[in-house]
C-alpha positions in Angstrom: -22.5 10.9 -2.3 -21.9 7.6 -0.5 -18.8 5.6 -1.5 -19.3 2.6 -3.8 -20.1 -0.6 -1.8 -16.8 -2.2 -2.7 -14.7 0.6 -1.4 -14.1 2.2 2.0 -13.1 5.7 2.8 -12.0 7.9 5.7 -11.6 6.4 9.1 -13.3 3.1 8.1 -10.7 2.6 5.4 -7.8 3.5 7.7 -9.0 1.0 10.3 -9.5 -1.7 7.7 -6.0 -1.1 6.2 -4.4 -1.2 9.6 -6.0 -4.5 10.4 -5.0 -5.9 7.0 -1.5 -4.7 7.5 -1.3 -6.3 10.9 -2.6 -9.6 9.5 -0.2 -9.5 6.5 2.8 -8.7 8.8 1.9 -11.7 11.1 1.7 -13.9 8.0 5.1 -12.9 6.8 6.8 -14.6 9.7 6.7 -18.1 8.1 7.7 -16.5 4.8 4.6 -17.6 2.8 4.2 -16.5 -0.8 0.6 -15.5 -0.3 1.5 -13.3 2.6 4.1 -11.4 0.5 1.5 -11.0 -2.3 -1.0 -9.6 0.3 1.6 -7.3 1.7 2.5 -6.1 -1.8 -1.1 -5.3 -2.5 -1.4 -3.3 0.7 1.8 -1.4 0.0 0.6 -0.6 -3.6 -3.0 0.1 -2.8 -3.1 1.7 0.6 0.3 3.3 0.8 1.3 3.8 -2.9 4.7 2.4 -2.0 5.6 1.0 -5.4 9.1 -0.2 -4.7 8.1 -1.9 -1.5 5.2 -3.6 -3.3 7.5 -4.6 -6.2 9.9 -6.3 -3.7 7.0 -8.2 -2.0 5.7 -9.5 -5.4 9.2 -10.5 -6.4 9.6 -12.4 -3.1 6.2 -14.1 -3.6 7.4 -15.4 -7.0 10.7 -16.6 -5.5 8.8 -18.7 -3.0 6.1 -19.9 -5.4 7.4 -19.4 -9.0 4.3 -20.3 -10.9 1.7 -18.5 -8.8 -0.5 -16.8 -11.4 -1.8 -14.1 -9.0 1.7 -13.1 -8.0 2.8 -13.1 -11.7 -0.1 -10.8 -12.6 0.4 -8.5 -9.6 4.1 -8.3 -10.3 3.4 -7.6 -13.9 1.1 -4.7 -13.0 3.8 -3.3 -10.8 6.3 -3.6 -13.6 4.0 -1.6 -15.8 3.6 1.1 -13.1 7.4 1.2 -12.7 7.9 1.8 -16.4 8.9 -1.8 -17.5 6.3 -2.6 -20.1 8.1 -5.5 -21.7 8.5 -7.3 -18.4 4.9 -6.5 -17.6 3.7 -8.1 -20.8 6.0 -11.2 -20.1 4.6 -11.6 -16.6 1.0 -11.2 -17.7 1.5 -13.8 -20.4 3.0 -16.1 -17.8 -0.1 -15.6 -15.6 -2.3 -16.5 -18.5 -0.3 -19.7 -19.0 -0.4 -20.5 -15.3 -4.1 -19.9 -15.0 -5.8 -19.6 -18.4 -9.3 -19.6 -17.1 -9.0 -16.6 -14.8 -11.0 -13.7 -16.2 -9.0 -11.1 -14.2 -6.1 -11.2 -16.5 
């Protein structure tokens, strides 16, 4: 069975993640919030490195405190790491920051 069109697997996925990681690493040099969020996503999704992703999302919010996407991603990571109260708080803040976003 072929993979769903939204997902890659095998060598194609490894190559795509490597390219994404290189781009995210390059973007981290100027210390941009969006770069830390992207790096957090890669750590969580591609490498299952929860603590590293958590640190990246936290840094993104330090740089851009009301970024709804970073709030939501950090909230998801808090849920994964067993901090449900903080996860709910961050998700609510994401809703306040961007109430029309259907993702959260």
